[in-house]
PDB file of N, CA, C and O in Angstrom, chain B, residues numbered from 101:
ATOM      1  N   MET B 101     -39.424  22.360 -71.523  1.00  0.00           N
ATOM      2  CA  MET B 101     -39.435  23.782 -71.314  1.00  0.00           C
ATOM      3  C   MET B 101     -38.181  24.161 -70.559  1.00  0.00           C
ATOM      4  O   MET B 101     -37.486  23.302 -70.017  1.00  0.00           O
ATOM      5  N   TYR B 102     -37.899  25.438 -70.526  1.00  0.00           N
ATOM      6  CA  TYR B 102     -36.706  25.934 -69.845  1.00  0.00           C
ATOM      7  C   TYR B 102     -37.095  26.917 -68.750  1.00  0.00           C
ATOM      8  O   TYR B 102     -38.028  27.704 -68.909  1.00  0.00           O
ATOM      9  N   GLY B 103     -36.381  26.863 -67.652  1.00  0.00           N
ATOM     10  CA  GLY B 103     -36.546  27.813 -66.564  1.00  0.00           C
ATOM     11  C   GLY B 103     -35.186  28.295 -66.133  1.00  0.00           C
ATOM     12  O   GLY B 103     -34.382  27.509 -65.630  1.00  0.00           O
ATOM     13  N   ASP B 104     -34.911  29.557 -66.317  1.00  0.00           N
ATOM     14  CA  ASP B 104     -33.641  30.170 -65.959  1.00  0.00           C
ATOM     15  C   ASP B 104     -32.447  29.412 -66.544  1.00  0.00           C
ATOM     16  O   ASP B 104     -31.426  29.226 -65.883  1.00  0.00           O
ATOM     17  N   GLY B 105     -32.599  28.981 -67.794  1.00  0.00           N
ATOM     18  CA  GLY B 105     -31.521  28.313 -68.501  1.00  0.00           C
ATOM     19  C   GLY B 105     -31.438  26.810 -68.290  1.00  0.00           C
ATOM     20  O   GLY B 105     -30.621  26.149 -68.931  1.00  0.00           O
ATOM     21  N   LEU B 106     -32.261  26.252 -67.409  1.00  0.00           N
ATOM     22  CA  LEU B 106     -32.247  24.822 -67.127  1.00  0.00           C
ATOM     23  C   LEU B 106     -33.425  24.145 -67.825  1.00  0.00           C
ATOM     24  O   LEU B 106     -34.567  24.593 -67.720  1.00  0.00           O
ATOM     25  N   GLN B 107     -33.126  23.058 -68.538  1.00  0.00           N
ATOM     26  CA  GLN B 107     -34.201  22.319 -69.202  1.00  0.00           C
ATOM     27  C   GLN B 107     -35.011  21.570 -68.148  1.00  0.00           C
ATOM     28  O   GLN B 107     -34.463  20.801 -67.358  1.00  0.00           O
ATOM     29  N   LEU B 108     -36.309  21.802 -68.146  1.00  0.00           N
ATOM     30  CA  LEU B 108     -37.232  21.071 -67.280  1.00  0.00           C
ATOM     31  C   LEU B 108     -37.946  20.072 -68.173  1.00  0.00           C
ATOM     32  O   LEU B 108     -38.714  20.453 -69.056  1.00  0.00           O
ATOM     33  N   TYR B 109     -37.688  18.788 -67.940  1.00  0.00           N
ATOM     34  CA  TYR B 109     -38.149  17.734 -68.840  1.00  0.00           C
ATOM     35  C   TYR B 109     -39.225  16.892 -68.170  1.00  0.00           C
ATOM     36  O   TYR B 109     -39.051  16.428 -67.043  1.00  0.00           O
ATOM     37  N   GLN B 110     -40.324  16.701 -68.864  1.00  0.00           N
ATOM     38  CA  GLN B 110     -41.410  15.847 -68.393  1.00  0.00           C
ATOM     39  C   GLN B 110     -41.829  14.983 -69.566  1.00  0.00           C
ATOM     40  O   GLN B 110     -42.372  15.499 -70.542  1.00  0.00           O
ATOM     41  N   TYR B 111     -41.591  13.677 -69.495  1.00  0.00           N
ATOM     42  CA  TYR B 111     -41.786  12.765 -70.625  1.00  0.00           C
ATOM     43  C   TYR B 111     -43.144  12.932 -71.299  1.00  0.00           C
ATOM     44  O   TYR B 111     -43.216  13.000 -72.526  1.00  0.00           O
ATOM     45  N   SER B 112     -44.213  12.999 -70.524  1.00  0.00           N
ATOM     46  CA  SER B 112     -45.550  13.088 -71.116  1.00  0.00           C
ATOM     47  C   SER B 112     -45.928  14.517 -71.512  1.00  0.00           C
ATOM     48  O   SER B 112     -46.948  14.733 -72.166  1.00  0.00           O
ATOM     49  N   GLY B 113     -45.100  15.495 -71.113  1.00  0.00           N
ATOM     50  CA  GLY B 113     -45.412  16.891 -71.421  1.00  0.00           C
ATOM     51  C   GLY B 113     -46.587  17.417 -70.616  1.00  0.00           C
ATOM     52  O   GLY B 113     -47.233  18.387 -71.011  1.00  0.00           O
ATOM     53  N   ASP B 114     -46.863  16.777 -69.490  1.00  0.00           N
ATOM     54  CA  ASP B 114     -48.006  17.110 -68.642  1.00  0.00           C
ATOM     55  C   ASP B 114     -47.664  18.276 -67.718  1.00  0.00           C
ATOM     56  O   ASP B 114     -47.591  18.116 -66.499  1.00  0.00           O
ATOM     57  N   PHE B 115     -47.454  19.462 -68.320  1.00  0.00           N
ATOM     58  CA  PHE B 115     -47.125  20.646 -67.542  1.00  0.00           C
ATOM     59  C   PHE B 115     -48.395  21.382 -67.148  1.00  0.00           C
ATOM     60  O   PHE B 115     -49.373  21.396 -67.896  1.00  0.00           O
ATOM     61  N   GLN B 116     -48.375  21.994 -65.967  1.00  0.00           N
ATOM     62  CA  GLN B 116     -49.490  22.860 -65.598  1.00  0.00           C
ATOM     63  C   GLN B 116     -49.399  24.162 -66.396  1.00  0.00           C
ATOM     64  O   GLN B 116     -48.355  24.474 -66.969  1.00  0.00           O
ATOM     65  N   ILE B 117     -50.472  24.900 -66.429  1.00  0.00           N
ATOM     66  CA  ILE B 117     -50.489  26.168 -67.162  1.00  0.00           C
ATOM     67  C   ILE B 117     -49.735  27.215 -66.349  1.00  0.00           C
ATOM     68  O   ILE B 117     -50.038  27.462 -65.182  1.00  0.00           O
ATOM     69  N   LEU B 118     -48.733  27.830 -67.008  1.00  0.00           N
ATOM     70  CA  LEU B 118     -47.937  28.877 -66.386  1.00  0.00           C
ATOM     71  C   LEU B 118     -48.085  30.150 -67.198  1.00  0.00           C
ATOM     72  O   LEU B 118     -48.379  30.110 -68.392  1.00  0.00           O
ATOM     73  N   SER B 119     -47.880  31.278 -66.537  1.00  0.00           N
ATOM     74  CA  SER B 119     -47.930  32.577 -67.200  1.00  0.00           C
ATOM     75  C   SER B 119     -46.554  33.216 -67.181  1.00  0.00           C
ATOM     76  O   SER B 119     -45.739  32.925 -66.305  1.00  0.00           O
ATOM     77  N   VAL B 120     -46.295  34.084 -68.144  1.00  0.00           N
ATOM     78  CA  VAL B 120     -45.036  34.828 -68.175  1.00  0.00           C
ATOM     79  C   VAL B 120     -44.902  35.575 -66.857  1.00  0.00           C
ATOM     80  O   VAL B 120     -45.820  36.276 -66.433  1.00  0.00           O
ATOM     81  N   GLY B 121     -43.753  35.419 -66.214  1.00  0.00           N
ATOM     82  CA  GLY B 121     -43.497  36.084 -64.941  1.00  0.00           C
ATOM     83  C   GLY B 121     -43.721  35.213 -63.729  1.00  0.00           C
ATOM     84  O   GLY B 121     -43.344  35.600 -62.623  1.00  0.00           O
ATOM     85  N   ASP B 122     -44.334  34.027 -63.898  1.00  0.00           N
ATOM     86  CA  ASP B 122     -44.512  33.124 -62.765  1.00  0.00           C
ATOM     87  C   ASP B 122     -43.144  32.698 -62.245  1.00  0.00           C
ATOM     88  O   ASP B 122     -42.253  32.354 -63.022  1.00  0.00           O
ATOM     89  N   VAL B 123     -42.990  32.725 -60.942  1.00  0.00           N
ATOM     90  CA  VAL B 123     -41.787  32.228 -60.286  1.00  0.00           C
ATOM     91  C   VAL B 123     -42.139  30.840 -59.777  1.00  0.00           C
ATOM     92  O   VAL B 123     -43.121  30.659 -59.056  1.00  0.00           O
ATOM     93  N   ILE B 124     -41.326  29.862 -60.161  1.00  0.00           N
ATOM     94  CA  ILE B 124     -41.673  28.488 -59.823  1.00  0.00           C
ATOM     95  C   ILE B 124     -40.585  27.811 -59.002  1.00  0.00           C
ATOM     96  O   ILE B 124     -39.436  28.252 -58.961  1.00  0.00           O
ATOM     97  N   GLN B 125     -40.982  26.743 -58.361  1.00  0.00           N
ATOM     98  CA  GLN B 125     -40.061  25.830 -57.700  1.00  0.00           C
ATOM     99  C   GLN B 125     -40.303  24.481 -58.358  1.00  0.00           C
ATOM    100  O   GLN B 125     -41.441  24.014 -58.419  1.00  0.00           O
ATOM    101  N   ALA B 126     -39.243  23.851 -58.851  1.00  0.00           N
ATOM    102  CA  ALA B 126     -39.370  22.567 -59.544  1.00  0.00           C
ATOM    103  C   ALA B 126     -38.625  21.489 -58.764  1.00  0.00           C
ATOM    104  O   ALA B 126     -37.549  21.727 -58.216  1.00  0.00           O
ATOM    105  N   ARG B 127     -39.225  20.294 -58.727  1.00  0.00           N
ATOM    106  CA  ARG B 127     -38.650  19.167 -58.000  1.00  0.00           C
ATOM    107  C   ARG B 127     -38.498  18.000 -58.971  1.00  0.00           C
ATOM    108  O   ARG B 127     -39.457  17.622 -59.644  1.00  0.00           O
ATOM    109  N   GLY B 128     -37.288  17.424 -59.046  1.00  0.00           N
ATOM    110  CA  GLY B 128     -37.069  16.314 -59.953  1.00  0.00           C
ATOM    111  C   GLY B 128     -35.691  15.714 -59.785  1.00  0.00           C
ATOM    112  O   GLY B 128     -34.993  15.989 -58.809  1.00  0.00           O
ATOM    113  N   SER B 129     -35.309  14.893 -60.743  1.00  0.00           N
ATOM    114  CA  SER B 129     -34.014  14.216 -60.720  1.00  0.00           C
ATOM    115  C   SER B 129     -33.085  14.838 -61.758  1.00  0.00           C
ATOM    116  O   SER B 129     -33.474  14.997 -62.915  1.00  0.00           O
ATOM    117  N   PRO B 130     -31.851  15.195 -61.358  1.00  0.00           N
ATOM    118  CA  PRO B 130     -30.915  15.765 -62.333  1.00  0.00           C
ATOM    119  C   PRO B 130     -30.486  14.707 -63.350  1.00  0.00           C
ATOM    120  O   PRO B 130     -30.288  13.543 -63.003  1.00  0.00           O
ATOM    121  N   SER B 131     -30.347  15.126 -64.604  1.00  0.00           N
ATOM    122  CA  SER B 131     -29.869  14.242 -65.666  1.00  0.00           C
ATOM    123  C   SER B 131     -29.279  15.101 -66.770  1.00  0.00           C
ATOM    124  O   SER B 131     -29.244  16.327 -66.662  1.00  0.00           O
ATOM    125  N   THR B 132     -28.814  14.456 -67.834  1.00  0.00           N
ATOM    126  CA  THR B 132     -28.317  15.172 -68.998  1.00  0.00           C
ATOM    127  C   THR B 132     -28.873  14.520 -70.256  1.00  0.00           C
ATOM    128  O   THR B 132     -29.235  13.344 -70.250  1.00  0.00           O
ATOM    129  N   ASN B 133     -28.936  15.287 -71.324  1.00  0.00           N
ATOM    130  CA  ASN B 133     -29.351  14.790 -72.624  1.00  0.00           C
ATOM    131  C   ASN B 133     -28.511  15.503 -73.675  1.00  0.00           C
ATOM    132  O   ASN B 133     -28.573  16.727 -73.792  1.00  0.00           O
ATOM    133  N   HIS B 134     -27.731  14.753 -74.435  1.00  0.00           N
ATOM    134  CA  HIS B 134     -26.835  15.322 -75.438  1.00  0.00           C
ATOM    135  C   HIS B 134     -25.950  16.415 -74.837  1.00  0.00           C
ATOM    136  O   HIS B 134     -25.703  17.441 -75.470  1.00  0.00           O
ATOM    137  N   GLY B 135     -25.477  16.184 -73.608  1.00  0.00           N
ATOM    138  CA  GLY B 135     -24.576  17.117 -72.941  1.00  0.00           C
ATOM    139  C   GLY B 135     -25.260  18.288 -72.271  1.00  0.00           C
ATOM    140  O   GLY B 135     -24.586  19.128 -71.675  1.00  0.00           O
ATOM    141  N   GLU B 136     -26.571  18.371 -72.348  1.00  0.00           N
ATOM    142  CA  GLU B 136     -27.323  19.476 -71.744  1.00  0.00           C
ATOM    143  C   GLU B 136     -27.896  19.032 -70.404  1.00  0.00           C
ATOM    144  O   GLU B 136     -28.545  17.990 -70.312  1.00  0.00           O
ATOM    145  N   THR B 137     -27.652  19.827 -69.365  1.00  0.00           N
ATOM    146  CA  THR B 137     -28.183  19.527 -68.045  1.00  0.00           C
ATOM    147  C   THR B 137     -29.691  19.739 -68.035  1.00  0.00           C
ATOM    148  O   THR B 137     -30.206  20.709 -68.591  1.00  0.00           O
ATOM    149  N   ARG B 138     -30.388  18.801 -67.386  1.00  0.00           N
ATOM    150  CA  ARG B 138     -31.837  18.953 -67.281  1.00  0.00           C
ATOM    151  C   ARG B 138     -32.326  18.375 -65.970  1.00  0.00           C
ATOM    152  O   ARG B 138     -31.617  17.624 -65.300  1.00  0.00           O
ATOM    153  N   LEU B 139     -33.537  18.734 -65.617  1.00  0.00           N
ATOM    154  CA  LEU B 139     -34.200  18.224 -64.432  1.00  0.00           C
ATOM    155  C   LEU B 139     -35.392  17.414 -64.906  1.00  0.00           C
ATOM    156  O   LEU B 139     -36.307  17.957 -65.524  1.00  0.00           O
ATOM    157  N   LYS B 140     -35.388  16.105 -64.618  1.00  0.00           N
ATOM    158  CA  LYS B 140     -36.485  15.231 -65.025  1.00  0.00           C
ATOM    159  C   LYS B 140     -37.592  15.315 -63.980  1.00  0.00           C
ATOM    160  O   LYS B 140     -37.387  15.005 -62.807  1.00  0.00           O
ATOM    161  N   LEU B 141     -38.766  15.742 -64.433  1.00  0.00           N
ATOM    162  CA  LEU B 141     -39.920  15.906 -63.556  1.00  0.00           C
ATOM    163  C   LEU B 141     -40.820  14.681 -63.657  1.00  0.00           C
ATOM    164  O   LEU B 141     -40.918  14.067 -64.719  1.00  0.00           O
ATOM    165  N   SER B 142     -41.478  14.323 -62.557  1.00  0.00           N
ATOM    166  CA  SER B 142     -42.340  13.140 -62.572  1.00  0.00           C
ATOM    167  C   SER B 142     -43.767  13.460 -63.026  1.00  0.00           C
ATOM    168  O   SER B 142     -44.484  12.560 -63.462  1.00  0.00           O
ATOM    169  N   GLY B 143     -44.190  14.720 -62.932  1.00  0.00           N
ATOM    170  CA  GLY B 143     -45.548  15.083 -63.347  1.00  0.00           C
ATOM    171  C   GLY B 143     -45.810  16.553 -63.121  1.00  0.00           C
ATOM    172  O   GLY B 143     -44.930  17.295 -62.687  1.00  0.00           O
ATOM    173  N   ALA B 144     -47.042  16.973 -63.423  1.00  0.00           N
ATOM    174  CA  ALA B 144     -47.403  18.384 -63.301  1.00  0.00           C
ATOM    175  C   ALA B 144     -47.245  18.895 -61.873  1.00  0.00           C
ATOM    176  O   ALA B 144     -47.000  20.084 -61.668  1.00  0.00           O
ATOM    177  N   ASP B 145     -47.381  18.017 -60.885  1.00  0.00           N
ATOM    178  CA  ASP B 145     -47.255  18.443 -59.492  1.00  0.00           C
ATOM    179  C   ASP B 145     -45.803  18.658 -59.063  1.00  0.00           C
ATOM    180  O   ASP B 145     -45.547  19.013 -57.913  1.00  0.00           O
ATOM    181  N   SER B 146     -44.854  18.445 -59.976  1.00  0.00           N
ATOM    182  CA  SER B 146     -43.435  18.675 -59.685  1.00  0.00           C
ATOM    183  C   SER B 146     -43.077  20.150 -59.754  1.00  0.00           C
ATOM    184  O   SER B 146     -41.979  20.542 -59.358  1.00  0.00           O
ATOM    185  N   ILE B 147     -43.993  20.972 -60.254  1.00  0.00           N
ATOM    186  CA  ILE B 147     -43.778  22.416 -60.358  1.00  0.00           C
ATOM    187  C   ILE B 147     -44.812  23.129 -59.491  1.00  0.00           C
ATOM    188  O   ILE B 147     -46.012  22.872 -59.588  1.00  0.00           O
ATOM    189  N   VAL B 148     -44.315  24.033 -58.638  1.00  0.00           N
ATOM    190  CA  VAL B 148     -45.186  24.812 -57.760  1.00  0.00           C
ATOM    191  C   VAL B 148     -44.937  26.291 -58.047  1.00  0.00           C
ATOM    192  O   VAL B 148     -43.788  26.732 -58.066  1.00  0.00           O
ATOM    193  N   ILE B 149     -45.990  27.051 -58.267  1.00  0.00           N
ATOM    194  CA  ILE B 149     -45.870  28.503 -58.459  1.00  0.00           C
ATOM    195  C   ILE B 149     -45.719  29.136 -57.080  1.00  0.00           C
ATOM    196  O   ILE B 149     -46.579  28.976 -56.214  1.00  0.00           O
ATOM    197  N   ILE B 150     -44.606  29.863 -56.885  1.00  0.00           N
ATOM    198  CA  ILE B 150     -44.342  30.458 -55.565  1.00  0.00           C
ATOM    199  C   ILE B 150     -44.400  31.983 -55.587  1.00  0.00           C
ATOM    200  O   ILE B 150     -44.210  32.621 -54.551  1.00  0.00           O
ATOM    201  N   GLY B 151     -44.659  32.575 -56.748  1.00  0.00           N
ATOM    202  CA  GLY B 151     -44.738  34.031 -56.842  1.00  0.00           C
ATOM    203  C   GLY B 151     -44.909  34.468 -58.276  1.00  0.00           C
ATOM    204  O   GLY B 151     -45.097  33.652 -59.178  1.00  0.00           O
ATOM    205  N   HIS B 152     -44.840  35.761 -58.468  1.00  0.00           N
ATOM    206  CA  HIS B 152     -44.965  36.339 -59.805  1.00  0.00           C
ATOM    207  C   HIS B 152     -44.141  37.619 -59.847  1.00  0.00           C
ATOM    208  O   HIS B 152     -44.145  38.405 -58.899  1.00  0.00           O
ATOM    209  N   GLU B 153     -43.433  37.820 -60.961  1.00  0.00           N
ATOM    210  CA  GLU B 153     -42.635  39.031 -61.177  1.00  0.00           C
ATOM    211  C   GLU B 153     -43.013  39.639 -62.515  1.00  0.00           C
ATOM    212  O   GLU B 153     -43.349  38.924 -63.458  1.00  0.00           O
ATOM    213  N   GLU B 154     -42.959  40.954 -62.593  1.00  0.00           N
ATOM    214  CA  GLU B 154     -43.191  41.631 -63.867  1.00  0.00           C
ATOM    215  C   GLU B 154     -41.991  41.371 -64.780  1.00  0.00           C
ATOM    216  O   GLU B 154     -40.846  41.379 -64.327  1.00  0.00           O
ATOM    217  N   VAL B 155     -42.254  41.146 -66.037  1.00  0.00           N
ATOM    218  CA  VAL B 155     -41.211  40.838 -67.009  1.00  0.00           C
ATOM    219  C   VAL B 155     -41.303  41.829 -68.158  1.00  0.00           C
ATOM    220  O   VAL B 155     -42.388  42.105 -68.669  1.00  0.00           O
ATOM    221  N   GLU B 156     -40.147  42.363 -68.561  1.00  0.00           N
ATOM    222  CA  GLU B 156     -40.099  43.262 -69.713  1.00  0.00           C
ATOM    223  C   GLU B 156     -39.411  42.554 -70.864  1.00  0.00           C
ATOM    224  O   GLU B 156     -38.420  41.852 -70.666  1.00  0.00           O
ATOM    225  N   ALA B 157     -39.933  42.737 -72.064  1.00  0.00           N
ATOM    226  CA  ALA B 157     -39.319  42.148 -73.255  1.00  0.00           C
ATOM    227  C   ALA B 157     -37.977  42.829 -73.524  1.00  0.00           C
ATOM    228  O   ALA B 157     -37.803  44.018 -73.260  1.00  0.00           O
ATOM    229  N   THR B 158     -37.048  42.060 -74.046  1.00  0.00           N
ATOM    230  CA  THR B 158     -35.726  42.564 -74.403  1.00  0.00           C
ATOM    231  C   THR B 158     -35.505  42.335 -75.885  1.00  0.00           C
ATOM    232  O   THR B 158     -35.666  41.217 -76.375  1.00  0.00           O
ATOM    233  N   GLU B 159     -35.137  43.388 -76.604  1.00  0.00           N
ATOM    234  CA  GLU B 159     -34.832  43.241 -78.027  1.00  0.00           C
ATOM    235  C   GLU B 159     -33.441  42.646 -78.165  1.00  0.00           C
ATOM    236  O   GLU B 159     -32.487  43.114 -77.544  1.00  0.00           O
ATOM    237  N   VAL B 160     -33.335  41.601 -78.994  1.00  0.00           N
ATOM    238  CA  VAL B 160     -32.072  40.893 -79.180  1.00  0.00           C
ATOM    239  C   VAL B 160     -31.800  40.748 -80.668  1.00  0.00           C
ATOM    240  O   VAL B 160     -32.679  40.344 -81.429  1.00  0.00           O
ATOM    241  N   ALA B 161     -30.577  41.079 -81.083  1.00  0.00           N
ATOM    242  CA  ALA B 161     -30.178  40.897 -82.477  1.00  0.00           C
ATOM    243  C   ALA B 161     -29.989  39.403 -82.742  1.00  0.00           C
ATOM    244  O   ALA B 161     -29.597  38.655 -81.847  1.00  0.00           O
ATOM    245  N   LEU B 162     -30.267  38.976 -83.962  1.00  0.00           N
ATOM    246  CA  LEU B 162     -30.167  37.558 -84.308  1.00  0.00           C
ATOM    247  C   LEU B 162     -28.788  36.977 -84.015  1.00  0.00           C
ATOM    248  O   LEU B 162     -28.685  35.824 -83.595  1.00  0.00           O
ATOM    249  N   ASP B 163     -27.731  37.751 -84.229  1.00  0.00           N
ATOM    250  CA  ASP B 163     -26.384  37.225 -83.984  1.00  0.00           C
ATOM    251  C   ASP B 163     -26.062  37.104 -82.491  1.00  0.00           C
ATOM    252  O   ASP B 163     -25.026  36.541 -82.138  1.00  0.00           O
ATOM    253  N   GLU B 164     -26.926  37.621 -81.605  1.00  0.00           N
ATOM    254  CA  GLU B 164     -26.749  37.510 -80.157  1.00  0.00           C
ATOM    255  C   GLU B 164     -27.706  36.486 -79.539  1.00  0.00           C
ATOM    256  O   GLU B 164     -27.677  36.249 -78.331  1.00  0.00           O
ATOM    257  N   LEU B 165     -28.538  35.892 -80.364  1.00  0.00           N
ATOM    258  CA  LEU B 165     -29.615  35.037 -79.884  1.00  0.00           C
ATOM    259  C   LEU B 165     -29.140  33.833 -79.075  1.00  0.00           C
ATOM    260  O   LEU B 165     -29.790  33.466 -78.096  1.00  0.00           O
ATOM    261  N   ASP B 166     -28.029  33.209 -79.454  1.00  0.00           N
ATOM    262  CA  ASP B 166     -27.550  32.016 -78.758  1.00  0.00           C
ATOM    263  C   ASP B 166     -27.366  32.256 -77.258  1.00  0.00           C
ATOM    264  O   ASP B 166     -27.583  31.339 -76.466  1.00  0.00           O
ATOM    265  N   ALA B 167     -26.978  33.447 -76.857  1.00  0.00           N
ATOM    266  CA  ALA B 167     -26.756  33.753 -75.445  1.00  0.00           C
ATOM    267  C   ALA B 167     -28.067  33.782 -74.652  1.00  0.00           C
ATOM    268  O   ALA B 167     -28.042  33.746 -73.422  1.00  0.00           O
ATOM    269  N   PHE B 168     -29.207  33.848 -75.343  1.00  0.00           N
ATOM    270  CA  PHE B 168     -30.496  33.959 -74.671  1.00  0.00           C
ATOM    271  C   PHE B 168     -31.349  32.688 -74.762  1.00  0.00           C
ATOM    272  O   PHE B 168     -32.435  32.635 -74.186  1.00  0.00           O
ATOM    273  N   VAL B 169     -30.872  31.675 -75.474  1.00  0.00           N
ATOM    274  CA  VAL B 169     -31.643  30.440 -75.608  1.00  0.00           C
ATOM    275  C   VAL B 169     -31.852  29.810 -74.234  1.00  0.00           C
ATOM    276  O   VAL B 169     -30.901  29.634 -73.472  1.00  0.00           O
ATOM    277  N   GLY B 170     -33.093  29.474 -73.928  1.00  0.00           N
ATOM    278  CA  GLY B 170     -33.423  28.868 -72.645  1.00  0.00           C
ATOM    279  C   GLY B 170     -33.663  29.856 -71.531  1.00  0.00           C
ATOM    280  O   GLY B 170     -33.893  29.446 -70.393  1.00  0.00           O
ATOM    281  N   ARG B 171     -33.618  31.129 -71.813  1.00  0.00           N
ATOM    282  CA  ARG B 171     -33.835  32.133 -70.763  1.00  0.00           C
ATOM    283  C   ARG B 171     -35.231  32.667 -70.860  1.00  0.00           C
ATOM    284  O   ARG B 171     -35.620  33.525 -70.067  1.00  0.00           O
TER     285      ARG B 171
END
């Protein structure tokens, strides 16, 4: 999954349930995969929900989509 453009990687995919707008704090080891920076998480307890913000959808044209991947 991605958080603010950073790949959050957990080998087993054991993520806790998050909602749109959750503000999180993630703890892990920095690494890269195919040139992409990521944070390797050890388990579901590596992510802590620290707040919540309202989120509005943004309309994006297909030719602008690359700028929004991971956001």
